[in-house]
C-alpha positions in Angstrom: 47.3 95.2 128.2 47.3 97.5 125.1 49.0 100.9 125.7 46.7 103.8 124.9 48.0 106.4 122.4 48.9 109.8 123.7 47.6 111.7 120.6 43.9 111.1 120.3 41.3 113.1 118.3 40.2 114.7 121.5 43.7 115.9 122.3 44.3 117.2 118.7 41.1 119.1 118.7 41.7 120.6 122.1 45.2 121.7 121.0 43.8 123.5 118.0 41.1 125.3 120.0 43.5 126.6 122.7 46.2 127.4 120.1 43.9 129.8 118.2 42.3 131.2 121.3 45.6 131.9 123.0 47.2 133.4 119.8 44.5 136.0 119.9 44.6 136.6 123.7 48.4 136.9 123.7 48.3 139.7 121.0 46.4 142.3 123.0 49.6 143.9 124.4 50.6 144.8 120.8 47.5 147.0 120.6 48.4 149.1 123.7 50.2 151.8 121.8 48.2 151.9 118.5 44.9 152.3 120.4 46.2 154.8 122.9 47.7 156.9 120.2 44.6 156.9 118.0 42.3 158.1 120.7 44.8 160.0 122.9 44.1 157.9 125.9 46.4 157.4 128.9 47.9 153.9 129.2 45.6 153.0 132.0 42.4 153.0 129.8 43.2 150.1 127.5 45.1 148.4 130.3 41.9 148.4 132.3 40.0 146.9 129.3 42.5 144.0 129.2 42.4 143.7 133.0 38.6 143.4 132.8 39.0 140.8 130.1 41.2 138.7 132.5 38.7 139.1 135.4 35.8 138.1 133.2 37.8 135.1 132.0 38.3 134.2 135.7 34.6 134.5 136.5 33.6 132.6 133.4 36.0 129.7 133.8 34.2 127.8 136.5 30.8 128.6 134.9 31.8 127.3 131.5 33.5 124.3 133.1 30.3 123.5 135.1 28.3 123.9 131.9 30.5 121.5 130.1 30.1 118.9 132.9 26.4 119.3 133.0 25.2 119.9 129.4 28.2 118.9 127.3 31.7 120.0 126.3 30.8 121.0 122.8 27.9 123.3 123.8 30.2 125.1 126.2 32.9 125.5 123.5 30.4 126.8 120.9 29.0 129.4 123.3 32.6 130.5 124.2 33.6 130.9 120.6 30.5 132.9 119.8 31.1 135.2 122.8 34.8 135.6 121.8 33.9 136.6 118.2 31.1 138.9 119.3 33.4 140.7 121.7 36.1 141.2 119.0 33.7 142.4 116.3 32.0 144.9 118.7 35.3 146.1 120.0 36.4 147.0 116.5 33.7 149.6 116.5 34.3 150.9 120.0 35.5 154.5 120.3 35.5 155.2 124.1 37.4 153.6 127.0 34.1 152.4 128.6 33.0 150.7 125.4 36.3 148.7 125.2 36.1 147.9 128.9 32.6 146.6 128.8 33.1 144.6 125.6 36.2 142.9 127.0 33.8 141.1 129.3 32.5 139.3 126.3 36.0 138.5 125.1 36.9 137.3 128.6 33.9 134.9 128.7 34.9 133.7 125.2 38.4 132.9 126.4 36.9 131.0 129.3 34.7 128.9 127.0 37.6 128.0 124.6 40.4 128.0 127.1 42.1 125.7 129.6 39.3 125.3 132.1 37.1 123.5 129.6 39.7 122.0 127.3 42.0 120.6 130.0 39.1 118.9 131.6 38.0 117.3 128.3 41.6 116.2 127.6 42.1 114.9 131.2 38.9 112.8 131.2 39.7 111.3 127.7 43.3 110.4 128.5 44.5 107.2 130.2 46.0 107.3 133.6 49.5 106.8 132.2 49.1 109.6 129.6 47.1 112.1 131.6 50.0 114.3 132.9 51.6 114.4 129.5 48.3 115.0 127.7 47.6 118.0 129.9 51.1 119.3 129.2 50.7 118.9 125.4 47.4 120.8 125.5 48.9 123.5 127.6 51.9 123.7 125.3 49.5 124.2 122.4 48.4 127.5 124.0 52.1 128.5 124.0 52.3 127.6 120.3 49.5 130.1 119.7 51.5 132.7 121.6 54.5 132.1 119.4 52.7 133.4 116.3 49.9 135.5 117.9 51.8 138.7 118.8 54.1 138.7 115.7 51.0 138.0 113.5 49.2 141.0 115.0 52.3 143.2 114.5 52.5 142.1 110.8 48.8 142.6 110.2 49.0 146.1 111.8 51.5 147.0 109.0 48.8 146.3 106.4 45.5 147.2 108.0 44.0 149.1 111.0 43.7 147.5 114.4 39.9 147.4 113.8 40.4 145.1 110.8 42.8 142.9 112.7 40.1 142.4 115.3 37.7 141.2 112.6 40.3 138.8 111.3 40.7 137.4 114.8 36.9 137.0 115.1 36.9 134.8 112.0 39.8 132.7 113.3 38.1 131.9 116.6 34.9 130.9 114.8 36.9 128.6 112.5 37.9 126.4 115.4 34.3 125.2 115.7 35.1 122.9 112.7 37.1 120.7 115.1 34.1 120.0 117.3 33.2 116.6 115.8 36.6 115.3 117.2 35.5 116.2 120.8 34.1 112.8 121.9 35.1 111.7 125.3 33.6 109.5 128.0 34.6 110.5 131.5 36.6 107.7 133.1 35.2 108.5 136.5 35.1 105.9 139.3 31.8 104.6 140.7 32.4 106.6 143.8 33.0 109.8 141.9 29.8 109.3 139.9 27.8 109.0 143.1 29.2 112.3 144.4 27.3 115.4 143.7 29.0 118.6 142.6 28.0 120.3 145.8 29.4 117.6 147.9 32.8 117.6 146.2 33.0 121.4 146.2 32.3 121.4 149.9 35.0 118.8 150.4 37.5 120.9 148.5 36.5 124.1 150.4 37.2 122.4 153.7 40.7 121.2 152.6 43.5 123.7 153.5 45.5 122.3 150.5 42.9 123.5 148.1 43.1 127.0 149.6 46.8 127.0 149.2 46.6 126.0 145.6 44.0 128.8 145.1 46.3 131.3 146.8 49.5 130.2 145.0 47.9 130.5 141.5 47.4 134.3 142.0 51.0 135.2 141.2 51.0 133.1 138.1 48.2 135.2 136.7 49.8 138.4 137.9 53.1 137.8 136.3 51.8 136.3 133.0 49.1 138.9 132.4 51.4 141.8 133.2 54.0 140.6 130.8 51.6 139.7 128.0 49.8 143.1 128.2 52.8 145.4 129.0 56.0 143.8 128.0 55.9 144.9 124.3 55.4 148.5 125.3 58.0 148.2 128.1 60.6 146.9 125.6 59.6 149.5 123.0 60.2 152.4 125.4 63.1 151.3 127.6 65.3 148.9 125.6 68.6 150.0 124.1 68.5 150.3 120.3 69.0 147.3 118.2 72.5 147.3 116.6 72.6 147.8 112.9 74.2 144.8 111.2 73.6 142.6 114.2 71.8 139.2 114.3 68.4 140.7 115.1 68.7 143.3 112.4 69.7 140.6 109.9 66.5 138.7 110.8 64.4 141.8 110.1 64.0 143.0 113.7 65.2 146.6 113.5 63.0 148.4 116.1 62.3 147.9 119.8 58.6 147.6 118.9 59.4 144.6 116.7 61.6 143.2 119.5 58.7 143.5 122.0 56.5 141.3 119.7 59.4 138.9 119.2 59.9 138.6 122.9 56.3 137.5 123.4 56.8 135.0 120.7 60.0 133.7 122.2 58.3 133.3 125.6 55.7 131.1 123.9 58.3 129.1 122.0 60.4 128.4 125.1 57.3 127.5 127.0 56.4 124.6 124.6 59.6 122.8 125.8 59.1 124.0 129.4 55.5 122.8 129.6 56.2 119.4 128.0 59.1 119.0 130.6 56.7 119.9 133.4 54.2 117.2 132.2 57.0 114.6 132.1 58.2 115.6 135.5 54.7 115.8 137.0 54.2 112.1 136.4 57.4 111.2 138.3 58.0 113.8 141.0 56.0 115.7 143.6 53.8 118.3 141.9 53.9 120.7 144.8 57.7 120.8 144.9 57.9 121.3 141.1 55.5 124.2 141.4 57.5 125.8 144.2 60.6 125.5 142.1 58.9 127.1 139.1 57.8 130.1 141.1 61.2 130.4 142.6 62.8 130.4 139.2 60.3 133.1 137.9 61.0 135.3 140.9 64.8 135.1 140.4 64.5 135.8 136.7 62.3 138.8 137.2 64.5 140.3 139.9 67.6 139.9 137.7 65.9 141.5 134.7 64.7 144.6 136.5 68.1 145.1 138.1 70.0 144.8 134.8 70.1 147.5 132.2 67.7 146.5 129.4 69.4 145.6 126.1 68.2 143.4 123.2 70.3 140.6 124.7 68.8 140.8 128.2 65.3 140.9 126.7 66.0 137.7 124.8 67.6 135.9 127.8 64.7 136.9 130.1 62.1 135.8 127.5 63.8 132.4 127.1 64.1 131.8 130.8 60.6 133.1 131.7 59.2 131.3 128.7 60.5 127.9 130.0 58.6 128.5 133.2 55.6 130.3 131.7 52.7 127.8 131.6 54.6 125.0 133.2 52.4 125.6 136.3 49.2 124.7 134.4 49.5 121.0 133.8 51.0 120.6 137.4 48.2 122.7 139.0 45.4 121.0 137.0 47.0 117.6 137.5 47.3 118.3 141.3 43.6 119.2 141.4 42.6 116.0 139.6 45.0 114.0 141.8 43.4 115.3 145.0 39.7 115.4 144.0 39.2 113.1 141.0 38.2 113.7 137.4 34.4 114.0 137.6 34.3 117.7 138.5 37.9 118.5 137.6 36.9 121.3 135.2 34.8 123.1 137.9 37.4 122.7 140.7 40.2 123.8 138.4 38.0 126.7 137.2 37.6 128.0 140.7 41.4 127.8 141.3 41.8 129.5 138.0 39.7 132.4 139.2 42.6 133.2 141.6 44.9 133.2 138.6 42.6 135.7 136.9 42.4 138.0 140.0 46.1 138.1 139.7 45.9 138.8 136.0 43.5 141.7 136.6 45.8 143.2 139.2 48.9 142.8 137.0 47.4 144.4 133.9 45.5 147.2 135.7 48.4 148.1 138.1 50.7 148.0 135.1 48.8 150.8 133.4 47.8 152.7 136.5 51.3 152.8 138.0 52.8 153.6 134.7 50.6 156.7 134.4 51.5 157.8 137.9 55.3 157.1 137.9 56.1 156.9 134.1 57.7 153.6 134.8 56.8 149.9 135.2 59.4 149.3 137.9 57.0 149.4 140.9 54.5 146.9 139.4 57.4 144.7 138.4 58.7 144.5 142.0 55.2 143.6 143.2 55.4 140.7 140.8 58.7 139.6 142.3 57.1 139.6 145.8 54.0 137.7 144.9 56.1 135.1 143.0 58.2 134.5 146.1 54.9 134.1 148.2 53.6 131.5 145.7 56.8 129.5 146.0 56.4 129.4 149.8 52.7 128.6 150.0 53.0 125.4 147.8 55.3 123.8 150.3 52.7 122.9 153.0 50.2 121.3 150.5 49.3 117.8 151.6 49.8 116.0 148.3 48.0 112.8 149.2 45.8 110.7 147.0 42.1 110.9 148.1 40.5 107.4 148.1 37.7 108.8 146.0 39.9 110.5 143.5 41.2 109.0 140.3 44.9 109.3 139.9 46.3 111.9 137.6 
């Protein structure tokens, strides 16, 4: 039997799409201070815009996934890219908080159409059984690769142009990914039993399964922690971190301000996550996915507690970024793989999209509470400790999941 290659045209195209989409998404925290200072807004206003973006992403994810499964993957991706670009272009002309907040709905739907819910389903269906776990990990790691250069690129561009112009550049970038669409050609390797099942039937089967509810609940903290850090960590580091020592390693690399360190921290998280996500994909093929997920959430909880209890210095920022980065999106190939394992590949995108909605509810809360509690207390400490608590909860709720292979489901 001929071994199927891991890197197929579908995987390569999927990686490019999520890489660009996530580079843009990961940069929004860099705009917190410039936009607030230009308009004299409290931190909560633009934070709410980013929170709404995350919520719209969550609402849009199962819709775009279902669209891809019904009318075609490429049509869903095109619509997502157009919505993404339109949201960015219109946001560049927005001058009030409500305008930004409404337009971020478009951006959120755009991320849904070009993000994990659609792309992971495409990649998962196109991959062989042996390669599926690793292919999902590689596609997820591509999102982290985008995060590596997204925030620093935004910081660099802001040194040469206004934030409005940066948004226009980003709109052009997301439209450029449509050039990869001819490579998206996949035939779902669904079983005969899966093809006979309707979407309503399999959704009902998942809704009655306590394990699906636990997966849904557990993904909440992932969204809370990741979105809070993406949106607020650059500002947090800028304002709280001890100064960067002149003549030190960071200074010699050109990082001389805490604002620059905040952007580098987001980049380092993405860089570390490439290795962490690939490792999760490798482990997901060999070990219990639910126990791996519980371990990842435990690691995140401990890292976050240590960071907030330790005086913030450039060294602790880099250590935390490396540790958190290695656990950052490692949950995604394991969670999506667990959904495919339990319920099959035919409607994997829709089922994962519904679970992802929980992730985005957490994202909304993390971003919005970050801005709201900062304005009330002048500190991010309270919202950070909430993140520690929900992380611990996620570690616990994954343990009772019944990780059995459904006779109807294709292995993942």
